[in-house]
N, C-alpha and C positions, 0 to 999 in steps of 0.2 A: 227825663233832660238829659242831653246831652255832658260826654263829661271828660275832659283836656285830663287827660294819661301826667305825666311827668318821672321818666325813669330816669335814678340816681344810682349813681353807684362811686367805687370808685373807681382811679382812671378807667382808663377808655370800654367800659365793659360796657356799658349803658349806649354807644354809638354802636358796638360790632351788635350788641341782640336786636337793636335800631331799624339795626340796616336787614340783618338774618327775616325778622318782622317783617316789614317790606321787603323782600323778594317774595315771600308767600300774600300778602296782607295788598300791599301797593301803597301808598304811599297816604296818609292821614296828615292832616297842616296845625290836630288837636294833640301831637304826639309833641315830645319833649326830649332829650338826651339833655341831662349835665352829668361830663366825667370829671365826678370833684377829685380836686387836686390833683390835679395834669398837668395845673399852668400853675406857678407860683406867683402870674400877678393880677388873678383875681383871691378877694376872702368871701369865702365858699359860704361861713358863717352867715352875709349879707345878705350874700345872693339866694342861696333859703330860704331866708327872713321876707324880703321880697318877691320872692314866688307863692307864697302861701300868702303873705298881707294880703297886696299886690292883684291876689284871681277876684275876680265878678264872680261871688258870689251865683246871682240874683240866677243868673244865664245858667251858670255849665256849677254841675259837680269837678271837682277839684280830683284823684286818683294819686300819689305817691308810692311806686313802686321800686323798693330799697331793694342792694342786692345784698347785706344780712345784716338780721334782728343780732343790735344789740353789736352795730358797728359804727363803726363813727356817721357817715352819711345818712343813717339810719336817726340815731342819736339826735342829729341837727332839727330831726324836720319831728320826734319826741318831743322839742319843747316850744313847736306850734301851738301841740295840740291841741288844744285845752282852750284857743284861746281867736281858733279859726274853723271851721270843718269842712274840716278834708277827711279824705280818707290815704289809712295808710297800712301799707303792706311790706314787710320786712322776707328775702324770702326769694327775689325772683329766678323764676327757668321761661326757660323758651314758650315751652304745654300754658304758665302759668299764662304769661302775659300778650298768647294769643287768644283762652277763652275768654278774656280781660276786654282783652280789644275788641272781638269780635259782639260781647253785649253790652259795648259800650254805650252808647249810647239808655242802655236802662239800667246803668247799674246805682242799685244801695247799697247798706250793711248785708241783710241779704241775700243778694247773689254773689256777690265783694265775697262774700262765706263761703258760699258756695262752690265757687272755682278756683276758690282755699283749697279747698278739701280736692275738688277735684285736681288739682296743681302735686300734690304728693303722690300720687298715682302717673306718676311720667318719673317717679325715683325709684329703679328698680336696683335692684343686682342683679347682671344681662344671666351671669352663671349660673342661677337657679332658676334658667329655663332651660338651661342642658337640660338639669335635672326632672323636670318636669314638677317642679316647684310651683310655675304660674304658665297659667291656662288660656288663652286668647282672652275670653270672654275677663279676661283682669283688667284689659289696657284701656 
């Protein structure tokens, strides 16, 4: 089943990473950025609730990716996770987002878990590369 992806972050990070993603993959209509707390005239609690409540789960999955596990944006989505059948991932980075987007028509719990596990490989203390603690095959 197809998957709609919501990238939800504090400030404008969601727009920036979506822009970077589009430079690499092209533009997708079913990827949306939510730049939480960037405007004072928007009630982000209501916006988040409406996004998960109004999604048509019969036609597509909903995957929400937030910037910070335990952060306010992630916590707002967590409030709805038992009431709506969406997937929620915290700890956004471009490598993880790329992998999820490349599989977005075949995403399920197992493939999302696999992408999250693979996403950890994109976080490396590069100084260790100079000391040969990592080899090219580790990436």
